[in-house]
Structures are given as structure tokens and as C-alpha cells.
BALOBA-1460 file (C-alpha; in Angstrom, 3 decimals):
// residues 326
<rec num="1" residu="m" x="0.000" y="0.000" z="0.000"/>
<rec num="2" residu="e" x="2.823" y="2.415" z="0.808"/>
<rec num="3" residu="i" x="4.400" y="1.693" z="-2.572"/>
<rec num="4" residu="l" x="1.153" y="2.480" z="-4.402"/>
<rec num="5" residu="q" x="0.607" y="5.581" z="-2.295"/>
<rec num="6" residu="g" x="4.099" y="6.831" z="-3.098"/>
<rec num="7" residu="a" x="3.621" y="6.107" z="-6.794"/>
<rec num="8" residu="f" x="0.310" y="8.011" z="-6.788"/>
<rec num="9" residu="h" x="1.949" y="10.945" z="-5.022"/>
<rec num="10" residu="d" x="4.820" y="11.183" z="-7.493"/>
<rec num="11" residu="a" x="2.632" y="10.662" z="-10.561"/>
<rec num="12" residu="f" x="0.245" y="13.537" z="-9.772"/>
<rec num="13" residu="s" x="2.488" y="15.883" z="-7.790"/>
<rec num="14" residu="p" x="3.210" y="19.503" z="-8.816"/>
<rec num="15" residu="f" x="6.697" y="18.386" z="-9.842"/>
<rec num="16" residu="a" x="5.220" y="15.844" z="-12.249"/>
<rec num="17" residu="l" x="2.794" y="18.467" z="-13.551"/>
<rec num="18" residu="s" x="5.650" y="20.611" z="-14.812"/>
<rec num="19" residu="f" x="6.790" y="17.697" z="-16.981"/>
<rec num="20" residu="v" x="3.246" y="16.996" z="-18.154"/>
<rec num="21" residu="l" x="2.930" y="20.502" z="-19.590"/>
<rec num="22" residu="a" x="6.453" y="20.408" z="-21.019"/>
<rec num="23" residu="a" x="5.624" y="17.139" z="-22.793"/>
<rec num="24" residu="v" x="2.347" y="18.554" z="-24.110"/>
<rec num="25" residu="g" x="4.299" y="21.476" z="-25.563"/>
<rec num="26" residu="l" x="6.758" y="19.069" z="-27.175"/>
<rec num="27" residu="n" x="3.803" y="17.249" z="-28.675"/>
<rec num="28" residu="v" x="2.941" y="20.429" z="-30.582"/>
<rec num="29" residu="h" x="6.549" y="20.704" z="-31.759"/>
<rec num="30" residu="f" x="7.501" y="17.120" z="-32.522"/>
<rec num="31" residu="g" x="4.240" y="15.188" z="-32.611"/>
<rec num="32" residu="y" x="2.195" y="17.507" z="-34.792"/>
<rec num="33" residu="t" x="4.731" y="19.667" z="-36.655"/>
<rec num="34" residu="g" x="7.858" y="17.505" z="-36.799"/>
<rec num="35" residu="l" x="10.106" y="20.087" z="-35.124"/>
<rec num="36" residu="l" x="13.085" y="18.683" z="-33.224"/>
<rec num="37" residu="n" x="13.157" y="20.890" z="-30.142"/>
<rec num="38" residu="f" x="15.761" y="19.571" z="-27.706"/>
<rec num="39" residu="g" x="15.582" y="22.682" z="-25.532"/>
<rec num="40" residu="q" x="12.122" y="22.624" z="-23.984"/>
<rec num="41" residu="a" x="13.865" y="23.200" z="-20.660"/>
<rec num="42" residu="a" x="14.742" y="26.688" z="-21.917"/>
<rec num="43" residu="f" x="11.080" y="27.620" z="-22.372"/>
<rec num="44" residu="a" x="10.197" y="26.270" z="-18.932"/>
<rec num="45" residu="a" x="13.139" y="28.148" z="-17.389"/>
<rec num="46" residu="v" x="12.222" y="31.443" z="-19.068"/>
<rec num="47" residu="g" x="8.645" y="31.098" z="-17.837"/>
<rec num="48" residu="a" x="9.635" y="30.188" z="-14.287"/>
<rec num="49" residu="y" x="12.378" y="32.809" z="-13.933"/>
<rec num="50" residu="g" x="10.313" y="35.480" z="-15.662"/>
<rec num="51" residu="m" x="7.494" y="35.014" z="-13.175"/>
<rec num="52" residu="a" x="9.683" y="34.524" z="-10.097"/>
<rec num="53" residu="v" x="12.088" y="37.418" z="-10.691"/>
<rec num="54" residu="a" x="9.268" y="39.814" z="-11.584"/>
<rec num="55" residu="i" x="7.514" y="39.063" z="-8.288"/>
<rec num="56" residu="a" x="10.499" y="38.626" z="-5.950"/>
<rec num="57" residu="s" x="12.687" y="41.477" z="-7.242"/>
<rec num="58" residu="f" x="10.236" y="43.993" z="-8.683"/>
<rec num="59" residu="d" x="7.010" y="43.330" z="-6.700"/>
<rec num="60" residu="v" x="5.014" y="42.735" z="-9.865"/>
<rec num="61" residu="p" x="1.562" y="41.210" z="-9.147"/>
<rec num="62" residu="l" x="1.036" y="37.545" z="-9.953"/>
<rec num="63" residu="f" x="-0.911" y="37.767" z="-13.189"/>
<rec num="64" residu="p" x="1.262" y="40.419" z="-14.887"/>
<rec num="65" residu="a" x="4.281" y="38.341" z="-13.808"/>
<rec num="66" residu="l" x="2.770" y="35.282" z="-15.495"/>
<rec num="67" residu="l" x="2.205" y="37.368" z="-18.605"/>
<rec num="68" residu="l" x="5.876" y="38.408" z="-18.560"/>
<rec num="69" residu="g" x="6.882" y="34.747" z="-18.479"/>
<rec num="70" residu="i" x="4.636" y="34.010" z="-21.460"/>
<rec num="71" residu="v" x="6.012" y="36.961" z="-23.428"/>
<rec num="72" residu="g" x="9.537" y="35.790" z="-22.596"/>
<rec num="73" residu="s" x="8.819" y="32.329" z="-24.026"/>
<rec num="74" residu="v" x="7.421" y="33.834" z="-27.242"/>
<rec num="75" residu="i" x="10.513" y="36.033" z="-27.610"/>
<rec num="76" residu="l" x="12.717" y="32.985" z="-27.071"/>
<rec num="77" residu="a" x="10.784" y="31.122" z="-29.788"/>
<rec num="78" residu="l" x="11.417" y="34.005" z="-32.188"/>
<rec num="79" residu="i" x="15.124" y="34.126" z="-31.325"/>
<rec num="80" residu="l" x="15.486" y="30.387" z="-31.879"/>
<rec num="81" residu="g" x="13.153" y="30.060" z="-34.838"/>
<rec num="82" residu="v" x="14.039" y="33.006" z="-37.072"/>
<rec num="83" residu="p" x="17.523" y="31.736" z="-38.034"/>
<rec num="84" residu="t" x="16.774" y="27.985" z="-38.012"/>
<rec num="85" residu="l" x="13.267" y="27.165" z="-39.209"/>
<rec num="86" residu="r" x="14.196" y="27.694" z="-42.858"/>
<rec num="87" residu="l" x="16.991" y="25.131" z="-42.489"/>
<rec num="88" residu="r" x="17.103" y="21.383" z="-41.863"/>
<rec num="89" residu="a" x="15.320" y="20.092" z="-38.777"/>
<rec num="90" residu="d" x="18.562" y="19.003" z="-37.120"/>
<rec num="91" residu="y" x="19.788" y="22.621" z="-37.035"/>
<rec num="92" residu="l" x="16.850" y="23.483" z="-34.794"/>
<rec num="93" residu="a" x="17.766" y="20.569" z="-32.531"/>
<rec num="94" residu="i" x="21.350" y="21.819" z="-32.207"/>
<rec num="95" residu="v" x="20.327" y="25.415" z="-31.564"/>
<rec num="96" residu="t" x="17.653" y="24.589" z="-28.991"/>
<rec num="97" residu="i" x="19.805" y="22.277" z="-26.882"/>
<rec num="98" residu="a" x="22.601" y="24.862" z="-26.945"/>
<rec num="99" residu="a" x="20.206" y="27.669" z="-26.010"/>
<rec num="100" residu="a" x="18.882" y="25.683" z="-23.051"/>
<rec num="101" residu="e" x="22.393" y="25.164" z="-21.696"/>
<rec num="102" residu="i" x="23.339" y="28.806" z="-22.298"/>
<rec num="103" residu="l" x="20.303" y="29.990" z="-20.358"/>
<rec num="104" residu="r" x="20.953" y="27.547" z="-17.522"/>
<rec num="105" residu="l" x="24.537" y="28.763" z="-17.201"/>
<rec num="106" residu="m" x="23.411" y="32.377" z="-17.390"/>
<rec num="107" residu="f" x="20.921" y="31.834" z="-14.579"/>
<rec num="108" residu="s" x="23.696" y="30.139" z="-12.592"/>
<rec num="109" residu="t" x="26.384" y="32.778" z="-12.982"/>
<rec num="110" residu="s" x="24.980" y="36.110" z="-14.211"/>
<rec num="111" residu="f" x="22.838" y="38.844" z="-12.648"/>
<rec num="112" residu="k" x="23.166" y="37.264" z="-9.230"/>
<rec num="113" residu="e" x="21.183" y="40.069" z="-7.588"/>
<rec num="114" residu="y" x="18.140" y="38.794" z="-9.514"/>
<rec num="115" residu="f" x="18.784" y="35.101" z="-10.248"/>
<rec num="116" residu="h" x="20.733" y="34.324" z="-7.027"/>
<rec num="117" residu="a" x="22.956" y="31.825" z="-8.868"/>
<rec num="118" residu="r" x="22.565" y="28.206" z="-7.717"/>
<rec num="119" residu="d" x="20.606" y="29.241" z="-4.624"/>
<rec num="120" residu="g" x="17.739" y="30.120" z="-6.919"/>
<rec num="121" residu="v" x="14.853" y="32.546" z="-6.581"/>
<rec num="122" residu="s" x="12.302" y="32.237" z="-3.793"/>
<rec num="123" residu="g" x="9.722" y="34.387" z="-2.045"/>
<rec num="124" residu="f" x="7.310" y="34.697" z="-4.979"/>
<rec num="125" residu="t" x="4.469" y="32.358" z="-3.968"/>
<rec num="126" residu="t" x="2.583" y="34.579" z="-1.496"/>
<rec num="127" residu="g" x="0.169" y="36.044" z="-4.046"/>
<rec num="128" residu="f" x="-0.630" y="32.634" z="-5.495"/>
<rec num="129" residu="r" x="-1.134" y="31.016" z="-2.101"/>
<rec num="130" residu="n" x="-3.390" y="33.858" z="-0.982"/>
<rec num="131" residu="l" x="-5.810" y="32.769" z="-3.707"/>
<rec num="132" residu="n" x="-6.058" y="29.275" z="-2.207"/>
<rec num="133" residu="p" x="-9.766" y="28.574" z="-1.483"/>
<rec num="134" residu="l" x="-9.092" y="25.378" z="0.495"/>
<rec num="135" residu="p" x="-9.808" y="25.527" z="4.249"/>
<rec num="136" residu="d" x="-6.917" y="26.551" z="6.464"/>
<rec num="137" residu="d" x="-7.288" y="23.504" z="8.700"/>
<rec num="138" residu="l" x="-6.629" y="21.206" z="5.721"/>
<rec num="139" residu="t" x="-3.036" y="20.437" z="6.606"/>
<rec num="140" residu="n" x="-2.618" y="17.164" z="4.730"/>
<rec num="141" residu="f" x="-4.703" y="15.151" z="2.281"/>
<rec num="142" residu="a" x="-3.503" y="11.956" z="0.575"/>
<rec num="143" residu="t" x="0.087" y="12.903" z="1.488"/>
<rec num="144" residu="f" x="-0.325" y="16.334" z="-0.167"/>
<rec num="145" residu="s" x="-0.151" y="19.600" z="1.760"/>
<rec num="146" residu="r" x="-2.740" y="22.319" z="1.401"/>
<rec num="147" residu="n" x="-0.451" y="24.367" z="-0.838"/>
<rec num="148" residu="d" x="0.391" y="21.335" z="-2.973"/>
<rec num="149" residu="l" x="-3.291" y="20.603" z="-3.472"/>
<rec num="150" residu="w" x="-3.895" y="24.155" z="-4.627"/>
<rec num="151" residu="v" x="-1.051" y="23.905" z="-7.153"/>
<rec num="152" residu="m" x="-2.427" y="20.566" z="-8.344"/>
<rec num="153" residu="i" x="-5.955" y="21.933" z="-8.758"/>
<rec num="154" residu="v" x="-4.669" y="24.821" z="-10.841"/>
<rec num="155" residu="g" x="-2.145" y="22.666" z="-12.694"/>
<rec num="156" residu="w" x="-4.447" y="19.834" z="-13.694"/>
<rec num="157" residu="t" x="-7.168" y="22.322" z="-14.647"/>
<rec num="158" residu="l" x="-4.604" y="24.019" z="-16.866"/>
<rec num="159" residu="v" x="-3.638" y="20.657" z="-18.398"/>
<rec num="160" residu="a" x="-7.298" y="19.925" z="-19.153"/>
<rec num="161" residu="l" x="-7.844" y="23.350" z="-20.748"/>
<rec num="162" residu="v" x="-4.660" y="23.131" z="-22.822"/>
<rec num="163" residu="c" x="-5.549" y="19.629" z="-24.033"/>
<rec num="164" residu="l" x="-9.073" y="20.741" z="-24.951"/>
<rec num="165" residu="y" x="-7.676" y="23.744" z="-26.817"/>
<rec num="166" residu="l" x="-5.196" y="21.570" z="-28.728"/>
<rec num="167" residu="w" x="-7.901" y="19.010" z="-29.514"/>
<rec num="168" residu="l" x="-9.973" y="21.757" z="-31.138"/>
<rec num="169" residu="l" x="-6.965" y="23.412" z="-32.746"/>
<rec num="170" residu="m" x="-5.601" y="20.260" z="-34.371"/>
<rec num="171" residu="r" x="-8.976" y="19.599" z="-35.978"/>
<rec num="172" residu="s" x="-9.059" y="23.066" z="-37.484"/>
<rec num="173" residu="p" x="-7.529" y="23.997" z="-40.864"/>
<rec num="174" residu="w" x="-4.502" y="25.383" z="-38.997"/>
<rec num="175" residu="g" x="-3.888" y="22.077" z="-37.272"/>
<rec num="176" residu="r" x="-4.272" y="20.125" z="-40.483"/>
<rec num="177" residu="v" x="-1.616" y="22.318" z="-42.093"/>
<rec num="178" residu="l" x="0.753" y="21.549" z="-39.211"/>
<rec num="179" residu="k" x="0.305" y="17.816" z="-39.664"/>
<rec num="180" residu="s" x="0.763" y="18.209" z="-43.396"/>
<rec num="181" residu="i" x="4.063" y="20.007" z="-42.789"/>
<rec num="182" residu="r" x="5.189" y="17.073" z="-40.689"/>
<rec num="183" residu="e" x="4.338" y="14.634" z="-43.465"/>
<rec num="184" residu="d" x="5.577" y="16.532" z="-46.537"/>
<rec num="185" residu="e" x="6.784" y="20.095" z="-46.181"/>
<rec num="186" residu="e" x="7.396" y="20.572" z="-49.899"/>
<rec num="187" residu="a" x="3.861" y="19.539" z="-50.807"/>
<rec num="188" residu="v" x="2.446" y="22.078" z="-48.351"/>
<rec num="189" residu="r" x="4.699" y="24.782" z="-49.768"/>
<rec num="190" residu="s" x="3.559" y="23.929" z="-53.297"/>
<rec num="191" residu="l" x="-0.031" y="24.644" z="-52.214"/>
<rec num="192" residu="g" x="0.922" y="28.221" z="-51.371"/>
<rec num="193" residu="k" x="1.145" y="27.872" z="-47.588"/>
<rec num="194" residu="n" x="3.791" y="29.815" z="-45.694"/>
<rec num="195" residu="v" x="5.502" y="26.855" z="-44.039"/>
<rec num="196" residu="y" x="7.992" y="29.052" z="-42.193"/>
<rec num="197" residu="f" x="5.199" y="31.093" z="-40.590"/>
<rec num="198" residu="y" x="3.300" y="27.982" z="-39.507"/>
<rec num="199" residu="k" x="6.446" y="26.471" z="-37.994"/>
<rec num="200" residu="m" x="7.112" y="29.677" z="-36.080"/>
<rec num="201" residu="q" x="3.581" y="29.683" z="-34.701"/>
<rec num="202" residu="a" x="3.902" y="26.050" z="-33.622"/>
<rec num="203" residu="l" x="7.284" y="26.717" z="-31.973"/>
<rec num="204" residu="a" x="5.844" y="29.649" z="-30.047"/>
<rec num="205" residu="l" x="2.699" y="27.768" z="-29.006"/>
<rec num="206" residu="g" x="4.606" y="24.738" z="-27.738"/>
<rec num="207" residu="g" x="7.065" y="27.045" z="-25.987"/>
<rec num="208" residu="v" x="4.276" y="28.876" z="-24.169"/>
<rec num="209" residu="i" x="2.866" y="25.553" z="-22.972"/>
<rec num="210" residu="g" x="6.369" y="24.651" z="-21.794"/>
<rec num="211" residu="a" x="6.462" y="27.964" z="-19.903"/>
<rec num="212" residu="f" x="3.217" y="26.921" z="-18.196"/>
<rec num="213" residu="g" x="5.132" y="23.893" z="-16.973"/>
<rec num="214" residu="g" x="7.784" y="26.208" z="-15.583"/>
<rec num="215" residu="f" x="5.112" y="28.195" z="-13.732"/>
<rec num="216" residu="i" x="3.583" y="25.128" z="-12.110"/>
<rec num="217" residu="g" x="6.926" y="23.612" z="-11.179"/>
<rec num="218" residu="a" x="8.096" y="26.868" z="-9.619"/>
<rec num="219" residu="l" x="4.888" y="27.395" z="-7.640"/>
<rec num="220" residu="g" x="4.950" y="23.788" z="-6.451"/>
<rec num="221" residu="l" x="8.566" y="23.874" z="-5.275"/>
<rec num="222" residu="a" x="8.330" y="27.528" z="-4.086"/>
<rec num="223" residu="s" x="11.732" y="28.150" z="-5.671"/>
<rec num="224" residu="v" x="13.380" y="28.339" z="-9.075"/>
<rec num="225" residu="q" x="16.863" y="26.887" z="-9.446"/>
<rec num="226" residu="p" x="18.925" y="26.617" z="-12.641"/>
<rec num="227" residu="d" x="19.807" y="22.950" z="-12.211"/>
<rec num="228" residu="s" x="16.111" y="22.086" z="-12.421"/>
<rec num="229" residu="f" x="16.269" y="22.962" z="-16.125"/>
<rec num="230" residu="n" x="19.211" y="20.891" z="-17.306"/>
<rec num="231" residu="t" x="19.146" y="18.700" z="-20.404"/>
<rec num="232" residu="d" x="17.521" y="15.878" z="-18.417"/>
<rec num="233" residu="f" x="14.357" y="17.973" z="-18.198"/>
<rec num="234" residu="t" x="13.848" y="17.981" z="-21.960"/>
<rec num="235" residu="f" x="14.790" y="14.362" z="-22.519"/>
<rec num="236" residu="i" x="12.535" y="13.131" z="-19.712"/>
<rec num="237" residu="a" x="9.690" y="15.120" z="-21.288"/>
<rec num="238" residu="f" x="10.495" y="13.517" z="-24.663"/>
<rec num="239" residu="t" x="10.463" y="10.103" z="-22.987"/>
<rec num="240" residu="m" x="6.989" y="10.797" z="-21.619"/>
<rec num="241" residu="l" x="5.794" y="11.922" z="-25.035"/>
<rec num="242" residu="i" x="7.096" y="8.808" z="-26.787"/>
<rec num="243" residu="l" x="5.823" y="6.556" z="-23.999"/>
<rec num="244" residu="g" x="2.254" y="7.847" z="-24.259"/>
<rec num="245" residu="g" x="2.264" y="8.337" z="-28.022"/>
<rec num="246" residu="a" x="3.198" y="11.327" z="-30.180"/>
<rec num="247" residu="a" x="0.460" y="13.314" z="-31.961"/>
<rec num="248" residu="r" x="-2.146" y="12.122" z="-29.473"/>
<rec num="249" residu="i" x="-3.755" y="14.763" z="-27.271"/>
<rec num="250" residu="l" x="-3.588" y="12.714" z="-24.085"/>
<rec num="251" residu="g" x="-0.468" y="10.761" z="-25.041"/>
<rec num="252" residu="p" x="2.039" y="12.962" z="-23.167"/>
<rec num="253" residu="v" x="-0.289" y="13.277" z="-20.160"/>
<rec num="254" residu="v" x="-0.686" y="9.522" z="-19.758"/>
<rec num="255" residu="g" x="2.999" y="9.003" z="-20.516"/>
<rec num="256" residu="a" x="4.048" y="11.459" z="-17.797"/>
<rec num="257" residu="v" x="1.778" y="9.924" z="-15.154"/>
<rec num="258" residu="l" x="2.942" y="6.401" z="-16.010"/>
<rec num="259" residu="f" x="6.611" y="7.410" z="-16.093"/>
<rec num="260" residu="w" x="6.676" y="8.985" z="-12.642"/>
<rec num="261" residu="g" x="4.370" y="6.367" z="-11.135"/>
<rec num="262" residu="i" x="6.423" y="3.432" z="-12.438"/>
<rec num="263" residu="l" x="9.703" y="5.154" z="-11.539"/>
<rec num="264" residu="s" x="8.526" y="5.748" z="-7.971"/>
<rec num="265" residu="a" x="7.165" y="2.209" z="-7.547"/>
<rec num="266" residu="i" x="10.357" y="0.601" z="-8.851"/>
<rec num="267" residu="g" x="12.455" y="2.785" z="-6.570"/>
<rec num="268" residu="s" x="10.384" y="1.855" z="-3.513"/>
<rec num="269" residu="v" x="10.557" y="-1.855" z="-4.324"/>
<rec num="270" residu="l" x="14.315" y="-1.727" z="-4.823"/>
<rec num="271" residu="v" x="14.830" y="0.070" z="-1.519"/>
<rec num="272" residu="r" x="12.800" y="-2.576" z="0.293"/>
<rec num="273" residu="l" x="14.681" y="-5.405" z="-1.413"/>
<rec num="274" residu="a" x="18.081" y="-3.906" z="-0.606"/>
<rec num="275" residu="s" x="17.464" y="-2.800" z="2.993"/>
<rec num="276" residu="g" x="16.945" y="-4.554" z="6.314"/>
<rec num="277" residu="d" x="19.026" y="-7.029" z="8.272"/>
<rec num="278" residu="n" x="18.621" y="-9.732" z="5.628"/>
<rec num="279" residu="p" x="18.238" y="-7.944" z="2.291"/>
<rec num="280" residu="i" x="17.017" y="-9.955" z="-0.680"/>
<rec num="281" residu="i" x="19.441" y="-8.110" z="-2.948"/>
<rec num="282" residu="p" x="22.959" y="-8.572" z="-1.532"/>
<rec num="283" residu="p" x="24.947" y="-5.387" z="-0.743"/>
<rec num="284" residu="s" x="27.599" y="-6.482" z="-3.241"/>
<rec num="285" residu="l" x="25.077" y="-5.920" z="-6.029"/>
<rec num="286" residu="m" x="23.154" y="-2.901" z="-4.744"/>
<rec num="287" residu="n" x="22.490" y="-1.053" z="-1.509"/>
<rec num="288" residu="s" x="19.495" y="1.100" z="-0.681"/>
<rec num="289" residu="d" x="21.397" y="4.307" z="-1.500"/>
<rec num="290" residu="q" x="21.919" y="3.128" z="-5.072"/>
<rec num="291" residu="a" x="18.249" y="2.336" z="-5.679"/>
<rec num="292" residu="s" x="17.448" y="5.758" z="-7.134"/>
<rec num="293" residu="n" x="20.069" y="5.285" z="-9.863"/>
<rec num="294" residu="v" x="19.231" y="1.649" z="-10.546"/>
<rec num="295" residu="r" x="15.556" y="2.498" z="-11.040"/>
<rec num="296" residu="f" x="16.490" y="4.796" z="-13.932"/>
<rec num="297" residu="m" x="18.514" y="1.964" z="-15.443"/>
<rec num="298" residu="i" x="15.538" y="-0.392" z="-15.254"/>
<rec num="299" residu="v" x="13.086" y="2.171" z="-16.636"/>
<rec num="300" residu="g" x="15.582" y="2.991" z="-19.397"/>
<rec num="301" residu="l" x="15.802" y="-0.683" z="-20.355"/>
<rec num="302" residu="v" x="12.003" y="-0.926" z="-20.477"/>
<rec num="303" residu="l" x="11.851" y="2.161" z="-22.693"/>
<rec num="304" residu="m" x="14.486" y="0.703" z="-25.024"/>
<rec num="305" residu="l" x="12.364" y="-2.411" z="-25.436"/>
<rec num="306" residu="l" x="9.309" y="-0.218" z="-26.012"/>
<rec num="307" residu="m" x="11.086" y="1.699" z="-28.765"/>
<rec num="308" residu="i" x="12.143" y="-1.567" z="-30.415"/>
<rec num="309" residu="y" x="8.797" y="-3.347" z="-30.319"/>
<rec num="310" residu="r" x="6.327" y="-0.436" z="-30.162"/>
<rec num="311" residu="p" x="8.041" y="2.816" z="-31.196"/>
<rec num="312" residu="q" x="4.713" y="4.625" z="-31.535"/>
<rec num="313" residu="g" x="4.125" y="4.398" z="-27.782"/>
<rec num="314" residu="l" x="1.094" y="3.097" z="-25.960"/>
<rec num="315" residu="f" x="-1.573" y="5.053" z="-27.837"/>
<rec num="316" residu="g" x="0.254" y="6.396" z="-30.878"/>
<rec num="317" residu="d" x="0.405" y="5.474" z="-34.521"/>
<rec num="318" residu="r" x="3.730" y="4.418" z="-36.038"/>
<rec num="319" residu="k" x="3.207" y="6.899" z="-38.876"/>
<rec num="320" residu="e" x="2.941" y="9.785" z="-36.431"/>
<rec num="321" residu="i" x="6.619" y="9.569" z="-35.408"/>
<rec num="322" residu="a" x="8.003" y="9.385" z="-38.935"/>
<rec num="323" residu="l" x="10.152" y="12.458" z="-39.439"/>
<rec num="324" residu="d" x="11.803" y="13.711" z="-42.604"/>
<rec num="325" residu="a" x="14.513" y="16.049" z="-41.269"/>
<rec num="326" residu="r" x="14.996" y="18.257" z="-44.292"/>
């Protein structure tokens, strides 16, 4: 029961929610448009830092601060997209992963009076928590604190609204053009469509959704630190997208919940097997302190097998992940 409870906690926590939204944004980029964005962490970081610094350093109210984070993610999409979206898809991949690392290092070393280096930014959650309608005497529910529950209510509502919006959008003429670009960019261009403009719109839209993930993660942790947005952030989000199924509205959501739930359950089982006076797993093979690393190895092996035998993910279509990187 404790293992299942821990898995439930990790699968639906505010921390997991940040990855859910990041994966949904990647679905717009990769799943529907065929854009190789390996720097989704950059969009999440710009959103989180834009909101946090505006509130903590300049006393900007919550909602204008959120708007600043959104504007920052759109500007980042323009900076990344203008020089690369006319080129091969792999150039975008190179530029985005480099941009994410540049931003992370900048947040770690520059403008320390605002970004506070590796200590991160804090003290920006008061306005959000003041909006919490839950009773004050609700100190803990299903292992979640009152503040965590408020973040989860807002976060999962946001996920539902974003998914509904994308479901409607991808069934519109605009969405059909995006999917056509993924399948055959030259054919779409021959029909008179401005492929570059559509790609830029998709990059900005997915980046804004990634920034939403940065908001939720920051509000859930009550701090923003640069190491939270390393390359692992993007690749874990990609893993969730592929696990659930690319170009499926709920694919990244289900993939994210399953990923964190399975990861937590495996970690708990390994700790139990490797601890105690008579551990089932001998210390020469693994101790309880190594369980967190071993669980990633096991999940990675499972994902490798998934990519070999079902590369489209649990709910996807094999054709949806075909990508012509031209």
C-alpha cells in the first residue's frame, strides 16, 4: 500500500505536472509539426524565472508576472526560430539544446542580484497562495499539503484546458496544415502555404505551454533553481511523449503519469529489497542508496524495449513519429 501511495503521489504531484505541460508542448513541436526541439527546458526556465524574478525582485503582481513569463517564451521562440526554421530540422535541434544550456549557465552565474545563482529565486508564492480557497485547517490530504493541493488543482485544470484547446486546434484547418508540414513540407509549400510562418507559430505555441510547466513547477517547489532545467528535463519530457504516443492529445499526459508512477514504484521496491538485516538483494550488487540510480537503469531498459517493439508508444500510430529532417 505504501508503494502504491508513493507512486500516486509522485505521478500527480506539482513536480510531475511541470513535466506533463512540457511534454504537451513538445507534442505540438515534434508530434504535430515535426520540429526537433531539444531545448524545452529553456522555455520552462524562461517562464519560471520570468514570473519569479518579476515578483520577488520587482514586486510585480502575480498575473502580470505570469504574462511576462509568457512573453519571454514567445521572444525565445522568435530568437530560436528566425535563423533555423528555414533550415534542416537538425539545425533546430542543435540550436535549442545549446540555447537551453546557455540559459541555464546564465541563470547560474549572471545577474546574481536577480537570479541568485545556484541558490535560486524564492519568495514569490505569497500572491498565489493567498488565492487558495481550500480551508486553512486542511493540513494534509492523501500525502499532499494544502499548498500542494492548490497547485495541483490549478495545474491539472490548466492541463485539461490546454488539451481541450489543442484538440480543437488540431482539428481546425490550422492544425491540419501543421500535420501536413510534418508529413511533406514541400507539398504544403507547393499549395501556397507559408511553411515558415506555420512552424514559427507552432514553436511559439509549444514554448508557451512549456512555460506553463515552468510556472507550475516553480509554484509547487516555491523556488526556481537553474539545475532544475538541465538537459535531463527535456529528454525526460520527450520520454513521456514517446511513452504515451506522439500526436495524441492525451499521449504525453498519460505518458508522464505512467513514467513517474512506475519510476517511484520501482524505486520503492528496490529500496525494500536492498534494505533490512537480511536484504534480498545482496549489498555487493546494490544497496538502498543506489536504488534511485538503478531504477532509472531499469526504466531505461524498459523504454528501449518499447522503442524496439512499439516505437509509436502506448496510444500512438507508427506513422505519427516518422520524421523527414529536411
